[in-house]
Structures are given as C-alpha cells and as structure tokens.
C-alpha positions in Angstrom: 114.6 141.9 109.6 116.5 139.5 111.8 117.9 139.8 115.2 121.7 140.1 115.3 123.3 137.3 113.3 126.8 136.0 113.0 128.3 137.7 110.0 129.6 134.5 108.5 126.2 132.8 108.9 128.0 129.8 110.5 125.4 128.4 112.7 126.6 125.5 114.8 123.3 123.7 115.3 121.8 124.3 111.8 123.7 121.5 110.1 122.7 119.1 112.9 119.0 120.0 112.3 119.4 119.5 108.6 121.0 116.1 109.0 118.2 115.0 111.5 115.5 116.3 109.2 116.8 114.4 106.2 117.4 111.2 108.3 113.8 111.3 109.6 112.5 111.8 106.1 114.4 108.9 104.6 113.8 106.5 107.5 110.1 107.3 107.4 109.9 106.5 103.7 111.5 103.1 104.3 109.4 102.3 107.4 106.2 103.2 105.4 106.5 99.8 103.6 104.8 98.2 106.6 101.1 98.8 107.4 100.3 98.5 111.1 97.5 98.9 113.6 98.1 100.9 116.8 95.2 101.4 119.1 92.3 102.4 116.8 94.6 103.8 114.1 95.6 102.0 110.9 98.6 103.6 109.1 102.0 102.9 107.5 105.0 102.5 109.8 106.6 105.7 108.6 103.8 107.7 110.2 105.3 107.0 113.6 108.4 109.0 112.8 107.3 111.3 109.9 105.6 113.9 112.1 109.0 114.8 113.5 109.9 116.2 110.1 107.3 118.8 110.6 108.6 119.6 114.0 112.0 120.1 112.5 110.5 122.2 109.8 108.8 124.4 112.3 112.0 124.9 114.3 114.0 125.6 111.1 111.5 128.2 109.9 110.9 129.8 113.3 114.6 130.2 114.1 116.5 130.5 110.8 113.7 131.7 108.5 111.8 130.6 105.4 114.8 130.9 103.0 117.0 128.6 104.9 114.1 126.2 105.5 113.4 126.2 101.8 116.9 124.9 101.0 116.4 122.1 103.6 113.1 121.1 102.1 114.7 120.8 98.6 117.6 118.8 100.1 115.1 116.4 101.6 113.2 116.2 98.3 116.3 115.3 96.2 117.5 112.9 98.9 114.2 111.0 98.8 114.2 111.0 95.0 117.8 109.7 95.0 116.9 107.0 97.5 114.0 105.8 95.3 116.3 105.8 92.2 118.9 103.7 93.9 116.4 101.2 95.2 115.0 101.0 91.6 118.5 100.3 90.1 119.4 97.8 92.8 116.0 96.0 92.3 116.6 95.7 88.6 120.2 94.5 88.8 120.4 90.7 88.7 120.8 89.1 92.2 123.7 86.8 93.0 122.8 83.1 92.2 122.9 82.1 95.9 121.0 85.1 97.2 117.3 84.0 97.8 115.8 87.4 98.8 115.1 89.1 95.5 111.4 88.8 95.8 111.4 90.0 99.4 113.6 93.0 98.5 111.2 93.9 95.6 108.2 93.7 97.8 109.6 95.9 100.6 111.9 98.3 98.8 111.0 97.9 95.2 110.3 100.9 93.1 106.5 101.5 92.8 106.1 104.6 90.6 102.7 105.6 92.0 103.9 105.5 95.6 107.1 107.4 94.8 105.3 110.1 92.9 102.7 110.4 95.7 105.3 110.7 98.3 107.3 113.4 96.5 104.3 115.5 95.6 102.8 115.2 99.1 106.1 116.0 100.7 106.7 119.1 98.5 103.2 120.5 99.1 103.1 119.7 102.8 106.5 121.0 103.8 106.3 124.2 101.9 102.8 125.0 103.0 103.8 124.3 106.6 106.9 126.6 106.4 104.9 129.3 104.6 102.1 129.3 107.1 104.4 129.4 110.1 106.5 132.2 108.6 103.5 134.4 107.7 101.9 133.8 111.1 105.1 134.8 112.9 105.0 138.2 111.1 101.2 138.6 111.8 101.6 137.7 115.5 104.8 139.7 115.9 106.6 136.6 117.2 104.1 135.8 119.9 102.1 132.7 120.5 104.5 130.1 119.1 102.1 127.3 119.9 99.5 128.8 117.6 102.0 129.0 114.7 103.3 125.5 115.1 100.0 123.8 115.5 98.2 125.9 112.7 101.1 125.3 110.2 101.0 121.6 111.0 97.3 121.4 110.5 97.7 122.9 107.1 100.9 121.1 106.0 99.9 117.6 107.4 96.5 118.1 105.9 97.8 118.6 102.4 100.5 116.0 102.8 98.1 113.3 104.0 95.3 114.0 101.5 97.7 114.2 98.5 99.7 111.1 99.4 96.8 108.8 100.3 94.7 109.9 97.3 97.5 109.7 94.7 98.9 106.4 96.1 95.8 104.5 97.0 92.7 105.9 95.1 91.0 103.1 93.2 92.9 100.4 95.1 90.5 100.3 98.0 86.9 101.3 98.8 86.4 105.0 99.3 85.2 104.5 102.9 88.5 102.7 103.7 90.6 105.4 102.0 88.8 108.1 104.0 89.4 106.2 107.2 93.1 105.9 106.4 93.3 109.7 105.6 91.5 110.6 108.8 93.6 108.2 111.0 96.9 109.5 109.6 95.9 113.1 109.9 94.7 112.8 113.5 97.8 110.9 114.6 100.3 113.2 112.9 98.7 116.4 114.3 98.4 114.8 117.7 102.1 114.2 117.8 102.8 117.9 116.9 100.5 119.0 119.7 102.0 116.7 122.3 105.5 117.8 121.3 104.7 121.5 121.6 106.5 121.9 125.0 109.6 120.3 123.5 109.4 122.6 120.5 109.3 125.6 122.8 112.4 124.4 124.6 114.4 123.7 121.4 113.4 127.0 119.7 114.3 129.0 122.8 117.6 127.2 123.1 118.6 127.7 119.5 117.6 131.4 119.4 119.8 132.1 122.3 122.8 129.9 121.3 122.7 130.9 117.6 121.8 134.5 118.2 119.1 134.6 115.5 115.4 135.1 115.4 114.4 135.4 111.7 111.4 137.5 110.5 110.7 136.9 106.8 109.8 140.4 105.9 110.1 141.4 102.3 111.3 138.0 101.1 110.1 135.9 98.1 108.1 132.8 99.1 108.6 131.2 95.7 109.4 127.6 96.6 111.6 127.2 93.5 114.1 129.8 94.5 117.2 128.4 96.2 118.7 131.6 97.7 
C-alpha cells in the first residue's frame, strides 16, 4: 500500500533526485581515475562522492518505493555504460595533429575493459541489494527506525559493491594483502559517510514525504531487478 499519492504520479522532487543520482554516479566514475591517500585510507577519488549515490538510493526507495528506485538504478547503469562507450570511441579516434594530450587522455579516461566491467557489475549488485534490503526492512519494521534501515542496507550494498569492484578490477594486479587493505579502507569510509549523513537523510526523507504526499510500502510487488515497471 502507499499513503495517498497524486493521481498523475507527477512528483516535483523525484526528477531532481534522479538527476542528482546520475550526476553523482558519473562524476564518481571519472574521479575514480585518481588514487589518493586521505588520513589512513587509500582509495580512488570517486570514493569521496560515490557514497552519496547510496544515500540517494535510500531516499528514493524509502519515499517513492522499490519500483521507482529500480528504474533509476537502470538509468544510472545505462548512463555509466554510455559514458564508457563514448570515452572508448573518443580514445580510438585519431587526435588532431597539433593536440599533444592523446596519451594523457588515454591514461585518465581511456577504456579499460576490466575496470568498466567491474564498475558495472559492482554497481548493479550493490544498488539493487541496497534498495531491496531497505524496502524489505521498511515492511518488517512497519516504517519505524529509519536509521536501522539506511545503515543496514548500506552495509549490505556497499559491501557487495566494494568486494566485487576491487576483486574484479584489481585481483592479480597487486598482493592479496594490499587488495584486502583497499577493500577494507573503501568499505569503512563509504559506510562511515552513510552513518554521518543519517541526520540529513532523516531531514530529506521527512521533507519529501510531506511535500510529495507519498510514503511507499512495497507490499506484494516483484523484486525482480530486470523488470522496468
């Protein structure tokens, strides 16, 4: 069931959230080309922003429901795939004779099949597990304890995302001890961001439920990630 909705399903803030979600995803993928050290953590630059995609995912599922969140996840997936394809085509096209940055472009934005595949698989598994977990917990808790739902779903989603990406992208390219350290550092940092942003998540969710007049409970729906309706 859902709390009273607008009959035309025209939610003012929904499109804004979708745009921000996709923007965060694409910017994170580009920023991930730089490896950096912050405090005691070593991770790719995209990790600074990428956790926000899970916060957006939590908000979308909590307010608008799993079915609408599923569409957004697929939109992000195809946007990331398209971005990788465009970078690949641009990389392969011959540069202008007086343009000296072909090698730099290839190093930073060039198509690396293993990284692209790792990113898409990890994103798919992480986002859908996050949305599924939050949706099921909302029904189980009868809409109470939002903080438990957001943190638990992030622990599951970010866990799958981090393990899959790092393993597929980097296994065999570095010592196992280093790979494990990267996985742990990424996971701790991402989950910490979610926990720190919990008060803001509460504020946004409360605002949207009131303004959009919706509070979705995914009772009796199909959780098949490959459905788009």
